[in-house]
C-alpha positions in Angstrom: -43.0 69.4 -1.2 -41.0 68.6 -4.3 -40.3 71.1 -7.0 -42.7 69.3 -9.4 -45.5 69.3 -6.8 -45.0 73.0 -6.3 -45.3 73.5 -10.1 -48.5 71.5 -10.1 -49.9 73.5 -7.1 -49.0 76.8 -8.7 -50.5 75.8 -12.1 -53.8 74.6 -10.5 -54.0 77.8 -8.4 -53.4 80.1 -11.4 -55.7 78.1 -13.7 -58.5 78.4 -11.2 -57.9 82.1 -10.7 -57.8 82.8 -14.5 -60.7 80.5 -15.6 -62.9 80.0 -12.5 -62.7 76.2 -12.6 -60.0 73.7 -12.1 -57.8 72.1 -14.8 -58.3 68.5 -15.9 -55.5 66.0 -15.2 -54.9 66.0 -19.0 -54.3 69.8 -18.9 -52.0 69.5 -15.9 -50.0 66.7 -17.6 -49.8 68.7 -20.9 -48.6 71.9 -19.0 -45.9 69.9 -17.2 -44.9 67.8 -20.1 -45.6 64.5 -18.2 -47.9 61.6 -18.7 -51.4 61.5 -17.3 -50.5 58.9 -14.6 -47.5 61.1 -13.5 -49.8 64.1 -13.2 -52.3 62.1 -11.3 -49.6 60.9 -8.9 -48.5 64.5 -8.2 -52.1 65.6 -7.6 -52.8 62.6 -5.3 -49.7 63.4 -3.2 -50.8 67.0 -2.9 -54.3 65.8 -1.8 -52.7 63.5 0.7 -50.6 66.3 2.1 -53.7 68.5 2.3 -52.6 71.1 -0.3 -55.5 70.1 -2.7 -59.0 68.7 -2.3 -60.8 66.6 -4.8 -64.5 65.6 -5.0 -64.5 61.9 -6.2 -66.6 61.4 -9.4 -66.9 65.1 -10.2 -65.2 66.6 -13.2 -62.9 69.5 -12.6 -63.3 69.4 -8.9 -59.7 70.0 -7.7 -59.6 72.8 -5.2 -56.6 74.5 -3.6 -56.7 74.5 0.2 -55.8 77.9 1.7 -52.9 76.7 3.9 -50.0 78.5 2.2 
């Protein structure tokens, strides 16, 4: 896992703990100071590596898998 992916994972996890729902890709991008497509790429890689789960077509549906 890259440093940036770890930052995404930590942000998503804390956001869900604090607010009870997952951040949007726009919120992730803003927090990291990157573009929307860059944030999406990091999230997709974390999904591929089974750190995150996403329900296609559903808003705010990113979930952290309990593997760490």
